[in-house]
C-alpha positions as CSV (number, residue, x, y, z in Angstrom):
1,M,31.5,-14.9,12.6
2,T,28.4,-14.3,10.5
3,A,26.6,-11.3,10.0
4,A,23.6,-12.7,11.8
5,R,25.8,-13.3,15.1
6,L,27.2,-9.9,14.6
7,A,24.0,-8.3,14.5
8,S,22.6,-10.2,17.4
9,G,24.3,-7.7,19.8
10,Q,23.2,-4.8,17.9
11,T,19.6,-4.3,19.0
12,A,20.3,-2.1,22.0
13,P,22.8,0.3,20.3
14,T,20.6,0.4,17.1
15,I,17.5,1.2,18.9
16,A,19.5,3.9,20.9
17,V,20.7,5.4,17.7
18,R,17.1,5.4,16.1
19,V,15.6,6.9,19.3
20,L,18.1,9.6,19.2
21,G,17.6,10.1,15.4
22,A,13.8,10.3,15.9
23,G,14.4,12.9,18.5
24,L,16.6,14.9,16.1
25,L,14.2,14.4,13.2
26,A,11.4,15.9,15.3
27,V,13.5,18.9,16.3
28,V,14.7,19.5,12.7
29,T,11.3,19.2,11.3
30,A,9.9,21.6,14.0
31,V,12.6,24.2,13.3
32,S,12.1,23.8,9.7
33,A,8.2,24.2,10.1
34,R,8.7,27.3,12.0
35,A,11.4,28.7,9.8
36,L,9.3,28.1,6.6
37,H,5.8,28.7,8.0
38,P,3.0,26.3,7.0
39,E,2.8,27.4,3.4
40,G,6.6,27.1,2.6
41,F,6.7,23.9,4.8
42,G,4.2,22.4,2.6
43,A,5.9,23.3,-0.5
44,Y,9.2,21.9,0.9
45,A,7.5,18.7,2.0
46,F,5.9,18.2,-1.5
47,I,9.3,18.6,-3.2
48,V,11.1,16.3,-0.9
49,A,8.3,13.7,-1.3
50,L,8.9,13.6,-5.0
51,V,12.7,13.6,-4.9
52,T,12.5,10.7,-2.4
53,I,10.4,8.8,-5.0
54,A,12.5,9.6,-7.8
55,S,15.6,8.3,-5.8
56,I,14.3,4.9,-5.0
57,P,16.2,2.7,-7.6
58,T,19.5,4.0,-6.3
59,T,18.7,4.1,-2.6
60,V,16.3,1.7,-1.1
61,G,16.4,-1.0,-3.7
62,L,20.3,-0.8,-4.0
63,R,20.5,-0.7,-0.3
64,Q,18.5,-3.8,0.4
65,T,20.3,-5.7,-2.4
66,V,23.7,-4.9,-1.2
67,A,22.9,-5.7,2.4
68,R,21.3,-9.1,1.4
69,E,24.1,-10.2,-0.8
70,T,26.8,-9.0,1.8
71,A,24.9,-10.9,4.6
72,Y,24.6,-14.0,2.3
73,A,28.3,-14.1,1.5
74,T,29.1,-13.6,5.2
75,A,27.0,-16.4,6.2
76,R,28.5,-18.9,3.6
77,G,32.0,-17.7,4.5
78,A,32.5,-16.2,1.0
79,L,32.9,-12.5,2.1
80,T,36.1,-11.9,0.3
81,A,34.4,-12.5,-3.0
82,I,31.8,-9.7,-2.5
83,G,34.0,-6.8,-3.7
84,S,32.7,-7.3,-7.3
85,T,29.3,-7.0,-6.3
86,W,29.9,-3.7,-4.6
87,I,31.7,-2.5,-7.7
88,W,28.7,-3.5,-9.8
89,A,26.5,-1.5,-7.3
90,V,28.5,1.8,-8.0
91,K,28.2,1.5,-11.7
92,W,24.4,0.7,-11.4
93,T,24.0,3.7,-9.2
94,L,25.7,6.0,-11.7
95,L,23.7,4.9,-14.7
96,V,20.3,5.2,-13.0
97,T,21.0,8.4,-11.1
98,V,22.1,10.2,-14.5
99,A,18.8,8.8,-16.0
100,M,16.7,10.0,-13.1
101,A,18.4,13.4,-12.8
102,G,17.9,14.0,-16.5
103,A,14.2,13.0,-16.2
104,V,13.7,15.5,-13.4
105,T,15.7,18.3,-15.2
106,G,13.7,17.7,-18.3
107,W,10.5,18.0,-16.4
108,A,11.6,21.2,-14.7
109,L,12.8,23.0,-17.9
110,W,10.0,21.8,-20.4
111,A,6.9,20.8,-18.4
112,V,6.7,23.1,-15.3
113,D,5.0,26.4,-15.8
114,D,5.7,27.8,-12.3
115,P,9.2,29.3,-12.1
116,A,9.6,28.7,-8.4
117,L,8.7,24.9,-8.8
118,A,11.0,24.7,-11.7
119,R,13.9,26.1,-9.8
120,H,13.1,23.7,-6.9
121,M,13.2,20.7,-9.2
122,L,16.5,21.7,-10.6
123,I,18.0,21.8,-7.2
124,A,16.2,18.4,-6.6
125,A,18.0,17.0,-9.7
126,A,21.4,17.9,-8.2
127,I,20.4,16.4,-4.8
128,L,19.7,12.9,-6.6
129,F,23.5,12.6,-7.0
130,L,24.1,12.9,-3.4
131,L,21.7,10.3,-2.1
132,P,22.9,6.8,-3.4
133,L,26.4,6.8,-1.5
134,P,25.4,6.9,2.0
135,R,22.6,4.4,1.2
136,M,24.9,2.0,-0.5
137,T,27.7,2.1,2.2
138,A,24.9,1.8,4.9
139,G,23.8,-1.5,3.1
140,V,27.2,-2.8,3.1
141,L,27.7,-2.0,6.8
142,Q,24.4,-3.7,7.6
143,G,25.5,-6.8,5.7
144,L,28.6,-6.9,7.6
145,G,26.6,-6.8,10.8
146,K,27.6,-3.2,11.8
147,V,24.1,-2.2,12.1
148,A,24.3,0.4,14.7
149,L,27.2,2.1,12.9
150,S,25.4,2.0,9.6
151,Q,22.6,4.3,11.2
152,I,24.8,7.0,12.5
153,P,25.4,9.1,9.4
154,E,21.7,9.1,8.5
155,Q,20.1,9.3,11.9
156,I,22.6,11.4,13.7
157,V,25.0,13.3,11.4
158,R,22.7,14.3,8.6
159,P,20.0,15.8,11.0
160,L,22.6,17.6,13.3
161,V,24.2,19.2,10.3
162,L,20.8,20.3,8.8
163,L,19.7,21.5,12.2
164,G,22.7,23.9,12.5
165,L,22.3,25.0,8.9
166,V,18.6,25.8,9.3
167,L,19.2,27.8,12.6
168,A,22.1,29.8,10.9
169,A,19.8,30.7,8.0
170,W,16.9,31.5,10.1
171,W,19.1,33.7,12.2
172,L,20.5,35.4,9.1
173,A,17.1,36.0,7.7
174,G,16.3,37.9,10.9
175,G,13.5,35.7,11.8
176,A,11.7,36.2,8.4
177,P,10.6,32.9,6.6
178,V,13.4,30.9,5.0
179,T,12.8,30.3,1.4
180,V,12.1,26.9,-0.1
181,S,15.2,27.0,-2.3
182,T,17.4,27.8,0.7
183,M,16.1,24.9,2.5
184,L,16.8,22.5,-0.3
185,V,20.4,23.7,-0.7
186,L,20.8,23.2,3.1
187,F,19.4,19.6,2.7
188,A,21.9,19.0,0.0
189,I,24.9,20.2,2.1
190,A,23.6,17.8,5.1
191,L,23.4,14.9,2.6
192,A,27.0,15.6,1.5
193,A,28.2,15.3,5.1
194,E,26.2,12.1,5.7
195,G,27.8,10.6,2.6
196,G,31.4,11.6,3.8
197,T,30.8,10.2,7.2
198,S,29.4,6.9,5.9
199,T,32.3,6.4,3.6
200,L,34.9,6.9,6.5
201,F,32.8,4.4,8.6
202,L,33.1,1.8,5.9
203,L,36.7,2.3,5.2
204,R,37.4,1.7,8.9
205,A,35.1,-1.2,9.2
206,M,36.2,-3.1,6.0
207,P,37.4,-6.6,7.1
208,F,39.6,-6.9,4.1
209,R,41.3,-4.9,1.3
210,L,38.7,-4.3,-1.6
211,R,41.6,-4.7,-4.2
212,D,42.3,-8.3,-2.9
213,S,38.5,-9.1,-3.3
214,L,38.5,-7.8,-6.8
215,A,41.7,-9.8,-7.7
216,R,39.6,-12.9,-7.3
217,G,37.6,-11.9,-10.3
218,P,33.8,-11.4,-10.6
219,D,31.6,-14.1,-9.4
220,I,28.2,-12.4,-9.7
221,S,25.2,-12.6,-11.8
222,R,24.8,-9.0,-13.0
223,R,21.4,-9.7,-14.2
224,A,20.3,-11.3,-11.0
225,L,21.5,-8.3,-9.0
226,A,19.8,-5.8,-11.3
227,M,16.6,-7.8,-11.1
228,S,16.9,-7.8,-7.3
229,A,17.5,-4.1,-7.2
230,V,14.8,-3.3,-9.4
231,S,12.5,-5.6,-7.3
232,F,13.4,-4.1,-4.1
233,G,13.3,-0.7,-5.7
234,A,9.8,-1.3,-6.9
235,I,8.8,-2.5,-3.6
236,A,10.2,0.6,-2.0
237,G,8.8,2.7,-4.8
238,V,5.2,1.6,-4.3
239,Y,5.6,1.7,-0.5
240,L,6.9,5.4,-0.7
241,V,4.4,6.2,-3.2
242,N,1.9,5.0,-0.7
243,S,3.6,6.9,2.2
244,N,3.8,10.3,0.4
245,L,0.5,10.0,-1.7
246,D,-1.4,11.8,1.1
247,V,1.1,14.8,1.0
248,V,1.2,14.9,-2.8
249,M,-2.7,14.6,-3.2
250,L,-3.1,17.4,-0.5
251,G,-0.7,19.5,-2.3
252,L,-2.8,19.0,-5.6
253,L,-6.3,19.1,-4.0
254,G,-5.9,21.3,-1.1
255,S,-3.6,24.2,0.0
256,T,0.0,24.4,0.8
257,A,-0.9,25.4,4.4
258,E,-3.0,22.2,4.8
259,T,-0.3,20.3,3.3
260,G,2.3,21.8,6.0
261,I,-0.2,21.0,8.9
262,Y,-0.9,17.5,7.6
263,K,3.0,16.8,7.3
264,A,3.5,17.9,10.8
265,A,0.9,15.5,12.1
266,A,2.3,12.7,10.0
267,T,5.8,13.3,11.2
268,L,4.6,12.8,14.8
269,S,2.5,9.8,14.1
270,E,5.7,8.2,12.7
271,L,7.1,8.0,16.2
272,V,4.5,5.1,16.8
273,A,6.4,3.0,14.3
274,F,9.9,4.0,14.9
275,G,10.6,0.8,16.8
276,L,9.5,-1.1,13.6
277,G,12.1,0.8,11.5
278,A,15.0,0.3,14.1
279,I,14.4,-3.3,14.8
280,N,14.0,-4.0,11.0
281,T,17.4,-2.5,10.4
282,V,18.9,-5.1,13.0
283,L,16.9,-7.9,11.7
284,M,17.7,-7.5,7.9
285,P,21.2,-9.4,8.1
286,R,20.0,-11.8,10.6
287,I,16.9,-12.9,8.8
288,A,19.1,-13.2,5.5
289,G,21.8,-15.3,7.4
290,L,19.3,-17.6,9.2
291,H,17.3,-18.2,5.9
292,A,20.6,-18.9,4.0
293,S,21.5,-21.5,6.6
294,G,18.2,-23.1,6.7
295,D,17.5,-22.5,10.4
296,R,13.6,-21.9,10.3
297,A,13.0,-22.4,14.0
298,A,15.6,-19.8,14.9
299,L,14.3,-17.4,12.4
300,Q,10.8,-17.6,13.7
301,R,12.0,-17.0,17.4
302,V,14.0,-14.0,16.3
303,V,11.0,-12.5,14.4
304,L,8.5,-13.1,17.3
305,R,10.8,-11.6,19.9
306,A,11.3,-8.5,17.6
307,T,7.6,-8.1,17.1
308,W,6.9,-8.1,20.9
309,L,9.6,-5.2,21.2
310,I,8.0,-3.3,18.4
311,S,4.5,-3.6,19.7
312,G,5.6,-2.6,23.0
313,F,7.2,0.7,21.8
314,A,4.3,1.3,19.6
315,L,1.8,1.1,22.3
316,V,3.7,3.5,24.6
317,A,4.1,6.0,21.9
318,A,0.6,5.7,20.5
319,L,-0.8,6.4,24.2
320,G,1.3,9.5,24.7
321,L,0.3,11.0,21.4
322,V,-3.4,10.4,22.1
323,L,-3.1,12.1,25.5
324,A,-0.7,14.8,24.4
325,G,-0.9,15.2,20.8
326,R,-2.5,18.6,20.5
327,P,-0.3,20.5,22.7
328,L,2.8,18.8,21.2
329,L,1.9,19.7,17.8
330,A,1.7,23.4,19.1
331,L,4.8,23.2,21.2
332,V,6.9,21.4,18.5
333,F,5.9,23.1,15.4
334,G,3.9,26.1,16.3
335,D,0.3,27.3,17.2
336,G,-0.7,27.1,13.6
337,Y,-0.1,23.3,13.4
338,A,-2.5,22.3,16.2
339,A,-5.3,22.0,13.8
340,G,-3.8,18.8,12.7
341,Y,-4.6,16.9,16.0
342,A,-7.6,15.0,14.5
343,A,-5.6,13.9,11.6
344,L,-2.8,12.9,14.0
345,I,-5.1,10.6,16.1
346,I,-6.2,8.8,12.8
347,L,-2.6,8.2,11.6
348,V,-1.5,6.9,15.1
349,V,-4.2,4.3,14.8
350,G,-2.8,3.3,11.4
351,Q,0.8,3.2,12.4
352,L,0.0,1.2,15.6
353,A,-1.6,-1.4,13.1
354,N,1.4,-1.2,11.1
355,A,3.7,-1.9,14.2
356,L,1.4,-4.7,15.4
357,F,1.9,-6.7,12.4
358,G,5.6,-6.7,12.8
359,P,8.2,-7.0,10.1
360,V,6.1,-8.9,7.6
361,A,7.4,-7.2,4.5
362,L,11.1,-7.5,5.6
363,I,10.6,-11.3,6.1
364,L,9.1,-11.8,2.8
365,N,11.9,-9.7,1.1
366,M,14.7,-11.5,2.9
367,T,13.3,-15.0,2.1
368,G,13.2,-14.2,-1.6
369,H,9.4,-13.4,-1.9
370,E,9.8,-9.8,-3.1
371,R,7.1,-10.1,-5.6
372,L,4.4,-10.8,-2.9
373,T,5.5,-7.7,-1.3
374,L,5.2,-5.6,-4.3
375,A,1.7,-7.1,-5.0
376,G,0.4,-6.2,-1.6
377,H,1.9,-2.6,-1.5
378,S,0.4,-2.1,-5.2
379,L,-3.1,-3.1,-4.1
380,S,-2.7,-0.8,-1.1
381,V,-1.7,2.1,-3.3
382,V,-4.8,1.7,-5.4
383,A,-7.1,1.8,-2.4
384,N,-5.0,4.7,-0.9
385,A,-5.5,6.7,-4.2
386,V,-9.0,6.1,-4.5
387,L,-9.8,7.0,-0.8
388,N,-7.7,10.2,-1.0
389,L,-9.6,11.3,-4.2
390,A,-12.9,10.5,-2.5
391,L,-12.2,11.9,1.0
392,I,-9.9,14.9,0.7
393,P,-12.4,17.2,-1.2
394,R,-15.0,16.3,1.6
395,L,-12.9,16.0,4.7
396,G,-9.5,17.8,4.1
397,I,-6.5,16.6,6.1
398,E,-8.8,14.3,8.1
399,G,-9.9,12.4,4.7
400,A,-6.1,12.1,3.9
401,A,-5.4,10.6,7.2
402,I,-8.2,8.0,6.9
403,A,-6.9,7.0,3.5
404,T,-3.3,6.6,4.8
405,A,-4.4,4.6,7.9
406,S,-6.7,2.3,5.6
407,S,-3.8,1.6,3.4
408,L,-1.4,0.7,6.1
409,L,-3.8,-1.9,7.6
410,T,-4.6,-3.2,4.1
411,W,-1.1,-4.0,3.0
412,N,-0.1,-5.4,6.4
413,L,-3.1,-7.7,6.5
414,L,-2.5,-8.9,2.8
415,L,1.2,-9.5,3.4
416,A,0.6,-11.3,6.7
417,I,-1.6,-13.6,5.0
418,A,0.7,-14.2,2.2
419,L,3.7,-14.8,4.7
420,K,1.8,-17.4,6.5
421,R,0.6,-19.3,3.4
422,R,3.9,-19.2,1.5
423,T,6.4,-19.7,4.1
424,G,4.6,-20.9,7.2
425,F,6.1,-17.9,9.2
426,Y,4.0,-15.4,11.1
427,S,5.3,-11.9,12.1
428,T,2.5,-10.6,14.4
429,V,1.5,-11.2,17.9
430,L,-1.9,-10.9,17.0
431,V,-1.9,-14.5,15.6
432,P,-3.8,-16.7,18.2
433,R,-1.5,-19.4,19.7
434,A,-3.5,-22.2,18.5
435,M,-2.9,-21.0,14.8
436,R,0.8,-20.7,15.1
């Protein structure tokens, strides 16, 4: 059975896992924000944003490459020859992680004057070694069609462990603010729990013995795989830079308190697009499998149905946040965070546009047009940076929100045009029926 068919029944359970994960993320973020207070929460968000960007080559880029190659092999009935690809992924991960951790360590020891920031970056360098394993195993599970299962370690296990640890640390501190260093160590422990769980899931879900696959000999182009991982990593890197640029620039141009308030608003706004993330996870192996088999009509039908689901979730979430955003900020994060309501509304508009355009980037990536995705995201980053520089000094967190919302609209529009022109597919319900 192909990964596409296996994944076809995964939509409901995957969405259920992502809904639960979104709720847990909101709770963890809320507890962390209260435990750290706005200043500490802003510093913690700043460090995590930088670590996320540094881990891209061995997380998102590798995960998408492994998922795609596994889905291709499944669709072609050659799954037992995929083991050498997975071994390559492990070697790639080790090499790149050592390089990135070394760069972060060097920066912390020789380029950072603030002792607290240097200490945080050294912890971040250690965290880099914990990030790749759960991402790679999740990619394999996705490619095998075990989409909902692949999400449980990241969406359920890690936030539950982190929540318990943060509550325990806060209780031990007697209600005093938890330090940023402590939060980073707790984050590392939660990542280790996620990695152990994902490895256990993969071992139980493996349809054959890995050593039997390796006995067939390597039948892969390491150069092609490396280029694919770099391409996906570059795309994810530009996207995550774009997603975290507002937090980083607020940290540089504003105060840590403003950064913390803005991060709380941004976290709530992401609920609008959670359907996009959940359904993209299901779509990844299906699109890869349908593209490999050449079934264009089925691929377009699957994408359009998914976009209607994504848009429906987004509209409901956006309406709820517009109506109840201010009390939600105060209730969830604390009274000091209610000042982020105006920024929240702006970000909600941007995330709604993001959802209405559907899985445009995913389709380009899974059909071999990664370069177009990279170009669209890159142009958006430039626009985002210019707008942040111009608007943050004048408008503060609202200026950062305007820049982020504008960048979301920019890259979605550019990629939607590229998708239609290069492939003939469309991914948004906004396209008039006469133009389809």
